[in-house]
Structures are given as structure tokens and as C-alpha cells.
N, C-alpha and C positions, 0 to 999 in steps of 0.2 A: 674761427681761428683758435678759439679756446679748446676745441676738440683735438686740433693738431698738436697743441702744446701738451695736452694730457698724453697723447700718443708718444710724443718725444720723451716726456718725463718717464713714462712707463717703460719705453724701450731702453732708456739710459739706466733705469733702475734694474731692469733685467740683465743688462750688460754688466753692471757692477756686481750683481749676484753671481753671474757666471764666472767673473774674475775671482770673486771670493771662493767659489766652489773649486776653482782650479788650484787653489792653494791647499785644499783639503787632501790629506794623504791617501784617502780611499779613492779619490778621483785619479790621483797619480798612479795608484796601483792598477786601477781599471784601464787607464790609458797605456800603461806598460804591458798589460795582458793583451790589449788590442794590437800593440806594436809587435809583440811576440807572435801572435796569431798571423799577423800580416807577413812577418818574415817567414814563417812556416809555409804559408800559402804561396809566397813568392818562390821558395825552394821547390815546392811541389810542381809549380808551373814550369820552372826551369828544368826539372827532371823530366817532364813530359817532352821537352825539346831534345833530350839526349837520344842519339840514334838507336841505342839498344832498347830504350823505353818505347820509342816509336815502333820498332819491330815487334816488341811484345804486345803493344796495343793492336797492331795489325794482325798478329797471330791470334789474339783474343777475338778480334772481329771475324776473322776467317773461321775460327772454331764455332762461334755463335751461328754463323751462316750455315756451316755444315750441320750443326745440330738442328737448325730450322728445316733444312732440306730433308734430313733423316726423319724428323717428326712428320713432315708432310708425306713422305713416302710410307711411313708406318700407318698414318691415317688412311692413305689411299689403299694400302694392302688390307687394312681392317675393313674398310668400306667395300672393297671388291669381294672379300671373303664373305661378308654378310649378304651382299647382293647376289652372290652366286649360289647361296644356299648351302655352301660347304659346311659352315659351322652348324647349321641346323641338321644336316645329314650326319655329321660326326656325333652330335648330341643324341640324335635318335638312335644311332647305332650303339652308342654307349648305354643308353637306356635299355635297348633291346638285349644287350649282353648281360646287363645287371639283372634284368627280369628273368632271362634264361638261367643264369646262375642261381638266382633266388628260388626259381621253380625247381631246379635240380636238387638244391640243398634242402628245400622244405619238403619235398616229396620223397626224399631218400633215393632219388634217381641216380645218384652217383654209383651206388652199389649195383643197381640194376644195369647201368651202362657198362660197368666193368665186367659184370657177369655175362652180359650179352656179347661183349667183345671177346671174352675168353671162349665162349661157346662157338662164336664165329671162327675164331682161330683154330679151335679144335676140329670143326667141320672142314675147314680148308685143309688142315693137315691130313685128315682122313681121306679127303678127295685126292690129294696129292699121292698118298700111298696107293689108292686104288688105281690111279692113272699110271703110276710106276709099275704096278703089277701087270696092268693091261699091256703096257709097252713091252715089258719083259716077256709076256706070253707071246706077243706078236713076233718078237725077235729083234734083230738088228734094225736100226733106223737109218743106216747109211744109204740105202737105196731110195728112201722116201724122205725128201726134204721137209714135207709138211709135218710128218710125224716128228722129225728131229726138232723142228721149230716148236712144236707143242711140248716136247720133252724139255727144251730149254726154258720155255715159259713156265712150265710146272716147277722146274728147279728154282727159278727166280721167285715164284710165288711161295714156295716152301721156305726159302731163305728169308723172305720178308716176314712170313708168318712166325718163324722162329725168333726173329729180332723183335717183333711186336710182343710175342709171348714173354721174352726176356724183360722188355720194358715194363710189363704189368707185374712182374714178380717182385 
């Protein structure tokens, strides 16, 4: 029984200390802050019940779901492109193009390529002139559709060669 009396005395002492602490201005200030926070939380909870807020929250939820679906689709596309080998193919093509450009630039191949292209155009032009002279010697092409087709093809080749020559100038 002595232990219970000690417990009662200690509890009473603690209760008296709490009552004394409640008189302290700092405790009152803390309780007022808790009261203000509680009022703010209550207002927030009430605002969540407002129909416009409910609609906003629903729209936010739908937006998040859309973002999640888009993210899933992007992951799927990325995985499909990696599994198909498309990205590897594109990467190897880019590496090949870079290597070809580096080779042309390092070996001075650009000048050689332009020079060879000009020579080819010159040869085509010479061939066109020779064919024109041959057709002119043969005479009219009206009676022979094969020759007329050749003449048209030669004319087209000549025009194309002229346009390519202009591009290189």
C-alpha cells in the first residue's frame, strides 16, 4: 500500500506542476500557436471539400495518370528501339559517315572528288556533243522513234550535266 501512496503523491505532484506550467506565459503562447495551426488545418480541410478544389484535385490526379501512361509508352518505345537494333544501326551509320568524312578530309579527297566530278561532267558534255553531231549527220529523227528517244535522253543528260557544272562553280 505504501507504493500506491507514493504513486498517488507523485501523480498529484505532477498534476500540480502541470497546473503551474499552464500559468506560464510561454505555455500560453505555445498553446495559442497550436490553436492557430489547428484553425489553419481546419480551413485547409474545409477547402478540400469545396467543389472547385475537388475538381482541381481530380484534374491533378488525371494529369499524373496521363504522365504515368506517357512515361510507360516512352519506356516501351525506348525498349522497342533498343531491341530492334535501330539505335545500333543509326549509331553505326553515323560512325561510318564520320569515318568517311574524316578520311576524305585527311586525305585531301575532297579536291580529288570535285576534280573527278568536273572531269566526268566534261566527258558527258563531250559525249552529248558527239551524239548531237551524229544525229545531225543522220538527219531528221521524225521517222525513227528510237533515235528521237535517244536524242531526248541526250538532251536531258546535257541539261543535267550543265546544272551539276553550275553547282560546282
